[in-house]
C-alpha angles and dihedrals in degrees: 000000000000090000091051089059092043091050092046092052092042090055090049091051093047093050094045088057094055114106118252110273094019133099117245117248113272102235131057116242127216087248089059089051095048091048087050094052090048093051090049092048090051089055090063091082109053119207118241088257091055091049092049093051092046089051090048092052092046092050091048093048099038093102091055101047100270115238125222094225092059092051093046091048094050091048093052091045086055091050092055096041100254097107 
């Protein structure tokens, strides 16, 4: 399961590094995987904004059995400025 997330983030990193109008390289590099692991490690410690958004989502969803995936998603959206 952890490898699935590392791979997903590594693919996103690889695709983001492709120049506009070009296709990303086909295979993942060790650099992509190391960058993915570093990014995931950074997410261990949420920012105050992420915690606030997670708390807002938890409070909003409490009456409907709040789901962790919705809280996590809202926290990450806040982290990348999409909240």
